[in-house]
C-alpha positions in Angstrom: -0.2 -0.4 -0.2 1.6 3.3 -0.9 -1.2 5.7 1.2 -4.0 4.8 3.8 -5.1 7.8 5.4 -7.7 6.7 8.5 -10.0 9.2 10.2 -7.9 11.7 8.7 -9.1 15.6 10.5 -7.5 19.2 10.0 -8.5 22.4 11.9 -7.0 25.6 11.7 -7.0 28.4 14.5 -7.0 25.5 17.1 -8.3 26.6 20.6 -9.7 30.3 18.8 -12.8 31.7 18.4 -12.4 31.1 14.7 -11.4 27.4 14.9 -12.4 25.5 11.7 -12.3 21.6 10.5 -11.6 22.0 6.8 -11.3 18.1 6.7 -13.7 15.5 8.6 -12.2 12.2 8.8 -11.1 11.5 5.8 -10.5 7.3 5.0 -8.4 6.6 1.6 -6.5 4.1 0.0 -3.9 4.4 -2.7 -1.9 1.4 -4.2 1.1 2.0 -6.0 0.8 2.8 -9.6 -2.3 4.3 -9.5 -3.6 7.4 -11.3 -5.9 9.0 -9.4 -7.9 12.5 -10.2 -8.9 14.8 -7.2 -11.9 17.1 -7.8 -13.9 19.2 -6.2 -15.3 22.9 -6.1 -13.1 25.5 -4.6 -13.4 25.4 -0.9 -13.8 21.3 -0.6 -10.1 20.9 1.0 -8.3 19.7 -2.2 -5.6 21.7 -1.4 -5.2 20.7 2.4 -5.6 17.5 1.3 -2.8 17.3 -1.0 -1.1 19.5 1.4 -1.0 16.6 4.0 -0.1 14.3 2.0 3.1 16.1 0.3 4.0 16.2 4.3 3.6 19.8 4.1 1.0 20.0 6.3 0.3 18.1 9.8 -3.3 16.6 10.1 -5.0 17.4 13.4 -6.6 13.7 14.1 -6.1 10.6 12.2 -3.6 8.6 11.0 -1.5 8.8 7.9 0.8 5.6 6.5 2.9 6.3 3.7 4.7 3.1 2.0 3.4 1.4 5.4 4.8 3.7 7.8 2.9 6.3 10.3 4.2 9.6 9.7 2.0 11.0 12.4 4.0 12.8 14.9 7.6 12.4 13.0 10.2 15.5 13.7 10.2 18.2 10.9 13.8 16.5 10.0 12.3 12.8 9.7 9.4 14.5 7.2 11.6 15.8 5.1 14.3 13.3 4.4 10.6 11.8 3.6 9.6 13.6 1.4 12.3 14.2 -0.4 12.7 10.5 -0.9 9.3 9.3 -1.7 7.9 12.5 -3.5 7.7 14.3 -6.5 5.8 17.8 -6.7 4.2 20.0 -9.7 2.5 22.6 -9.4 0.2 24.7 -11.9 3.4 27.2 -11.9 6.1 25.8 -12.6 8.4 27.2 -10.1 11.3 26.9 -12.0 14.9 29.1 -11.2 15.1 31.8 -13.7 18.7 32.3 -13.4 18.8 28.3 -13.9 19.5 26.1 -17.1 16.6 23.4 -17.5 19.1 20.8 -17.1 20.2 22.7 -13.4 16.3 23.3 -12.3 16.0 19.3 -12.9 18.9 18.4 -10.8 18.2 20.6 -7.9 16.3 18.1 -5.9 19.4 15.7 -6.0 21.9 19.0 -5.1 19.6 19.5 -1.9 19.1 16.1 -0.9 23.1 15.0 -1.6 24.6 18.8 -1.1 26.1 18.4 -5.1 24.9 17.6 -8.4 26.6 13.8 -9.1 27.8 12.9 -12.3 24.6 10.3 -12.0 22.3 12.8 -11.1 23.2 15.0 -14.2 22.4 11.5 -16.3 19.4 11.3 -15.1 18.4 14.9 -15.4 19.5 14.4 -19.1 17.7 11.0 -19.7 14.8 12.8 -18.0 14.7 15.8 -20.6 15.5 13.8 -23.5 12.5 11.8 -21.8 9.8 14.7 -21.9 10.8 16.0 -25.4 13.5 18.9 -24.3 17.0 17.1 -25.2 17.7 20.6 -27.1 16.8 22.2 -24.6 19.4 21.6 -21.9 20.6 25.1 -21.2 18.2 27.2 -21.7 16.5 29.6 -19.4 13.0 29.1 -18.3 12.6 32.6 -19.9 13.5 30.9 -23.1 11.4 28.1 -23.1 7.2 28.2 -23.7 4.8 27.8 -20.6 4.4 24.0 -21.9 7.8 23.3 -22.3 8.7 24.9 -18.9 6.1 22.9 -17.4 7.6 19.7 -18.9 10.9 20.9 -17.4 9.1 20.2 -14.0 7.6 17.0 -14.8 11.3 16.0 -15.3 12.7 17.8 -11.3 9.9 16.0 -10.3 10.7 12.5 -11.1 14.6 12.7 -11.2 14.9 11.2 -7.1 12.6 8.3 -8.6 9.3 8.6 -6.3 7.3 6.1 -6.2 4.2 9.3 -6.0 3.9 12.2 -7.6 1.4 14.5 -6.6 0.6 17.1 -9.4 -1.7 20.2 -8.0 -4.0 21.8 -11.4 -0.7 21.0 -13.4 -2.5 22.0 -17.2 -4.5 24.9 -15.3 -2.0 27.5 -16.4 -1.8 26.0 -20.1 -3.3 26.5 -22.6 -5.9 23.1 -24.6 -3.2 22.0 -27.0 -0.4 22.1 -24.4 -2.8 20.9 -21.6 -3.5 18.0 -23.5 0.0 17.4 -24.4 1.7 17.8 -20.7 -1.5 15.5 -19.8 -0.6 12.7 -22.2 3.2 12.9 -20.8 2.1 12.0 -17.5 0.0 9.1 -18.7 2.9 7.6 -20.4 5.3 8.0 -18.0 2.9 6.6 -15.5 2.6 3.7 -18.5 6.5 3.1 -18.7 7.3 4.1 -15.3 4.5 2.7 -12.9 4.6 6.1 -11.3 1.6 6.5 -9.3 0.0 10.2 -9.6 -2.4 12.1 -7.5 -3.6 14.8 -10.0 -5.9 17.4 -8.7 -7.8 19.2 -11.6 -10.9 21.7 -12.7 -10.7 20.3 -15.9 -13.4 17.2 -16.0 -11.3 16.4 -19.5 -8.9 15.6 -18.0 -10.3 14.1 -14.8 -12.1 11.4 -17.4 -8.6 10.3 -18.7 -7.7 9.0 -15.2 -8.4 6.0 -13.7 -9.6 6.8 -10.6 -11.8 10.0 -9.3 -11.8 11.1 -5.6 -14.6 14.0 -5.3 -14.4 16.1 -2.3 -17.1 18.0 -1.1 -17.0 19.8 2.1 -14.5 18.3 3.2 -15.6 14.9 2.7 -15.3 12.4 0.4 -17.9 12.3 -1.6 -17.7 9.4 -4.3 -14.3 7.5 -5.0 -14.6 5.1 -8.1 -13.3 4.0 -11.1 -13.7 6.4 -14.2 -14.5 3.4 -16.5 -17.7 3.1 -14.3 -18.7 6.7 -14.0 -21.2 8.5 -16.8 -19.4 11.2 -18.1 -17.3 13.3 -15.2 -19.4 16.6 -14.4 -17.7 19.8 -13.5 -17.4 20.0 -10.1 -20.2 21.4 -8.4 
């Protein structure tokens, strides 16, 4: 099992008059190699849930087991190590460093992990940039790349440490339709070729329909969790 959540709750402003609970007892299991869409209206708790899955925020109650081990109560330093070794991230905005080349941006996680970019990390980054169709753009900076190309660099960066899971938060939300389709097709190809699991937050029902499983959050609770093949055409979030 890759992920197992049991009774996960998240509250903000604990003990204050404006205390608010945004996740209300989430139970969720994700197997290795799944390709899952996470949908829901604004304010449903998607970003909070993704931040907890990414070890960027702590839960208030419940348990989160990652690769069989509970992460509840682990110190920040241990959470950082687990995040680096287990998770890749792709965001709506690529967050590339503008002064770095595409190759340097992709090797950055290895640099942060080991304190230096080894020859092995450099070779891995080159391989990934070739895999995402950017072998000719190794030494170009983000300002020299289109939006779709920048997002491909971000995808390569997310994969450079070979994580079993990539969390993608609206990865095509800042792209035009053609670039969006290209980037999503790339995610599906990586999934098929490498067995990497993906949890993709999206507002686009077209993209959700191309995933294998749909989890919909409404008001901090899971409203449905079904294989996409068993669903009628995915409706836009309510």
